[in-house]
N, C-alpha and C positions, 0 to 999 in steps of 0.2 A: 431495618429496611430489608426488603426482599432482594436477593442477589443469587447469582450462580457462584457457588462456593467451591474453591479448590482447597482441600484439606491435606492432600498428599499428591505428589506427582503421579501421573497416570494418563490414560487415554481420555478423550473428551467425555466419554460416558461416565467417568468417575466424578464429574461435577455434580454437586447437589444444589437443588433449588431450595433455599431456606432463608434464614434471617441472619444478618450480620449487623453489628453495631454501626451506627452512622458515625463516621470519623469527625473529629473536631476540625473546624476551619481555622487555619493559621493566618497570620497577618498578611502574607503574600499570596493567599489562596482564595479560591471561590468555590462555593458549593453549587452544584448543578443538579436540577431535577432532570434526570435522563429520560428522554422520550424515544430515542433510537440509538443504537450502537452498531458501528461497523464491525464486521468480523474479518480478520486478516489471518493469513497463513501463520505468521509468528505467534498468534494467540494459541495455536495448537502446540507450538514448541514450548511456550511458557508453561502450559499445563503438563506437558511431558517432562519438563525439567531440562530441556535441551537449548533453551534460549540463553544468550550471553549475559542477561541480567536476571537475577533471582529476587523473588519477593517472599517475605516471611509468611508462613501459614498462620491462620487461614486467610485467604484473599479471594477477591473477585477478579478474574481476568478481564480483558477488554481494553484495547489501546485507544479507542476513539469513540466519540459520541456526539450527540447534539441534544440540546434541551434549553431550559430557561435557568438563569441565575436565580438562586433563592437566598444566597448570603454571600457577602464579600468580606474579606479580611480588612483590618484597619489600614493597611498600606496600599490597598487597591483603589485606584482613582479612575481607571479607564473603563470599568464595567460597573453596573449597578443591578440590584435585584429587578427581575423582569426582563432583562436583556436576553434575547435569543442568541445562542452561541453554538459554535462547533468547537470541539476541544480534542487534544490528544495528550492526556495525562499519562499514557503508557501502561496504566493498569487501573482496574477498578470500575470499568465502564459497563460491565455486565451486571448492572444493579439499578435500583430505583433512583439512587443518588450517588454522586461521586464528588470528592473533593480534589480539585486540580490546581496546580500552580497557575496563577493568573496569567503568566506569560504563555501558557499553552492553550488559552481560551480566546476565541476570536469572534467578535460580534458579527452577526450575519446581516447581509443586505436584505432589504425587504423582498418578499416574493419567493424566497427559497424555503421549501418545506423541510422539516427536520429530518425525515428519513433520507432525503437526498443529501442534506448537509452532513449527516453522520457517515456517509460513504466517502467523504472527501479528504479529511486532514492527513491521514497516514499515507495513503497511496499517491494522491496528487502531490503532497509535500515531498515524498521520496523521489518521485519522478522529476519534479522541477529541480530539486537539488542535484539529482543525478545528471540530467541533460544540460542544465544551464551552468551550475556551479562547478561540477566535477568534469563533465564531458565536453563542455564548451562547444556544444552542437552548433554548427553553422548552417545557414540556409542552403548551401550547396553540398552538404554532406549526405551520404547515404546511411541511414540508420536501420540496423537490423534489430528487431525486438524478438527475443526468445520467450516462449510462454505467453504469446501476445494476446490471448483471450482471457487471461487471468486478471486479478485485481490490479497489480501494478503494471502488468503487460499492456492491457487495453488503454490505461491512462498514458503509457509511454507512446503508443501508437497515436493517440489523440493529440498529445502535447508536441510530439515530434513533428507531426504534420502542421500544427499551428505555428511552430517555429520555422517552418519552411523547408524542412528536410524531405528528401525522398525516403519513404518508409517502406521497409520490407517486413512483413509480419510472418512469424513462424509459429505454427500451432499444429495440433494433431488430428483435426477433422475438418471436413468441408463446412459444417455449420459454424464452427469457431472461426474459420477463415472468412466466411461471409460476414460475420459480425465485425471482424477487423477491417474489412473493406468499408463497411458502413461507417466506421469511425476514422476513416481517412487513409488506410493503407494503400499505397500505390501498387505494390506487388505482394504476393503471398507465397509461402513455402509450406507444404504439407510434409511433416516428418515421415509419413508413411509411404511417400512416393519416390524416395531416393535419398542419397546422402545429402546432408545440409550443405556441405562444401560445394558439391557439384551444382546444386540448385542456385545457391547464392552467386557463385562464380558466373553461371550462365546469365543471371539477371544483371550483372554488373560488368559485363564485357571482360571478365577475368580478373578484375581489380579487387573485388571483395568489398566489404562494408567499411566505412570510415569509423563509425561508432557502433558498438554492439552492446545492447542492454540485456544483461544476463542475470535473471532472477532464478534460474533453473539449476545451474551448476552441473557437476558430474559429467556425463558423456556430452552434454550440449556445450559445455565450456571447452572440452577437448575439440569438438567439431568447430566451434567458433574461432579458435585460434588458427584454423586452417582455411578460414574464409574471411579473414580480416585484411584490410588494405594496408599498404605501407604507411607507417606512422599512425595507425589506427588506435582508437581508445576502447579498451574492453572494460565496461563498467560492471563491477562485481556487486550485485545487489543482494543476492541470497542464494539459498541452496534448496529450493523446493523439490528438486529431484532426489534429494536425500544424500547425495555424496558430494563432498568437497573435492573439487578437481585439483590435481597437481599440474599446474601449467608448465609446459616445457620451456625452460629459460632460453634455450637456443632459438626457439621460434620468436620469442619476444625480442631477442637480440637481432636476428636476421631481418625482421620486418620493422624494427624500430617501434615496437608496440608499447603503449603505456597501459599497464594494468592498474586500474583506478578503483579503489575501494569506496563504496558509498554507504556510509553509516549514518542514516538520517536521524536516528534517535540521539546519537552522540553529538551530531552537528547541532540539533535543536537545543540540547542541554548546554553545550559549550558556547553557542553564539545565538542566544534567543532573539536578539535584535534582528539579525540577518534572517532567521527563520520567520519572524513576524513579517518582515518585508516581503519575503517570498509568498507567504500565505495571503498577504494583502493583494498581491498581483493575481493569485489564483482565485480569490473571492471576487475580484473585479471581473475576471474572465467568466466566472460562473454566473454572476448577475447579468452580464451582457449576453449570455447564451452561447459563449464561445466554447464552453466545456459542458458536456452532457453526461453526467455520471450514469453508468449502466448498472442497474440493480437487477440481478436475475432471480434472486430468491429473497423472501422475507419470512421470518419466523418470529413467533412470540418468545419472550425472554426465557421461559422454562425449557424451550426446545433448542437452547444454545448448542448442546451436543450434536443435534441433527444438522445445525447450520455449519458447525466446524467439520463434521464428517463429510458434508457435501463438498467443502473446499478440498479436504484431504483426498477425496476420491475423484476430484476433477470433474464433478457433475455441474458445477456452477461456472458461469462466465461473469466477467466484471466483478461486481461486489455482491456480498451477502450482508443483509442487515437484520438486526434484532429489533423488534418493536416492543417496547417495554410495557405499554398499556394494553396490548392485545391479549385476548384469551388464548389458552392453549388450543392448538388445532388437533383434532382427533385423528 
């Protein structure tokens, strides 16, 4: 099968478009003909060897996809060949086919196209787990989303508003903030117009945000700790900014702040039943039009390095998707 192949850790440009053996389908697995694959920032870390989970070489990266079931294992009863599914098997999706644990594949409601579906499992799953399970976001809370125009960030704006919170979106340009307002942000903060602390304090009457969704890390985490409300919850999603912050323990103590780790992949692996319940809710919202995945860029599979580079250089907003059946763009 054709795939983007990682033979050694390196930059996205080191990936090769070539042939990999099609893996066997185990008794608790399904084989999916991939039609589209979502691209996520952690995919870059996987290729660079900086992600917390390592995969033996050679492998195809790609955490999420959508397509049709072509084979089911002997123990799989809830899916059958021909079913349209979205899946997050955590690797292998940048390929024509992927074998995934059946627990990570979700039958799609009618009317959802596969490119849209491919953009959903990882980021929407992460955000729902973060805001509902870990952050216990309430309708009267103020939610501050850092990196709000990115893949998980824009989903956090959208779901935070759907859950009834007052949403403050923080991003680095007027165009990105306009997109955040389109997806429900009540207020916006431009990193370039002044310190995050001052802007958030001004928008909250000096109180600060009750819940902060932080997928950026580094300097933004430092700033977030200075604009969080009494007994606020700082949700630690990731470190797209490149530096892991050292949170001052005295600030957490003085403000009664909870530092809450959000490890969606570990959650889904440890409690697949709860993960499936969450995903069922998200797919119901998607089918009802309550969620509107924003795909800013689409690339054919052989141009996966270009897709990953667009994310790394912050040229994309929302999600980037690979279309497996599309020809190479010149």
